[in-house]
N, C-alpha and C positions, 0 to 999 in steps of 0.2 A: 435398344442399348437409349432413345432419344424416345419422344411421344409422338415428334414428328418423321412421320411413316412416308416420304415422299421416296422412297428405294435409295436416298443416295447411302453408299459406303463411305464417300470419304467427305471432312469438314472443308469449306472451302479456309485458305489463309487469312489470318486476321491482314500483315500486313505484305505487299508483293503480289504476282499471282503466281498462281497453280493450287497442288490441291494440298490441307494440312495432313493432319493425323486422321487415322480411320475411325469412322463410328460405330460401321454394323459389322457381324463378323467375318463378312465376305473380305470389307477391304484388308481388316487382319491378315484373314487365307490369303488374300492378294499379295498380301505386304512379305507375307513369309514367302510366296511362289516367287518372288520377283527379289529375294534376296537368297534362295538357296539354292535357285535353279542355278544364276553363274557362278555362284561358289560351288556346287555339286559338277559344272563342264568343266569347271578349270582344276579340281584337282582331279579327276576321272577323267579327260581326252588330253593335259598337258602338262603333265606332270613337273619336265623338262625347262618347258618355256611360260615362268613366272610374267614375264617383261608382258606376257599377251591378256592377260587379266583384265588391266584397267580396257582394255576392248573391247573385252567377252561382258563385261560386266552395263556398260557403253549402250554394246550394240541390245542387248537382251533386253533391256530396262524399255527401246526406244518398243517396243513389242507392245510390251504394257502399258505405255500414253495413252492411248485413243481410248481406255477405257477408263483410265485415270479420270482422264478428261470427262467423258460421260457419264460416268458416277461420284462425280465433286457436289454436292449441294453448294445451288448458287451459278456454277459453272465456275470458269479458271476467265479473272479478267482482274486488271490492276485493282485492289484495297490499301488505301493509306490510313486504317487500324481508326476513322471515325465512322465508321457507319453503325 
């Protein structure tokens, strides 16, 4: 998708800390799994306990954070938009 082939899956955020939008198909696939997995777990395993849904989403997101951090172009650091 970009002509800079550094193996990054996510762009760095322009403002703030963390990862921005996906820039490679692997990033889009990981984002789909990050969203689909907790939703599927909530629907399949705890249909009567919807109150647990935010807990499942947050805990499952924590599993993917190290990979997202490792695959973000330029790493995670505070950016103020002037770089």
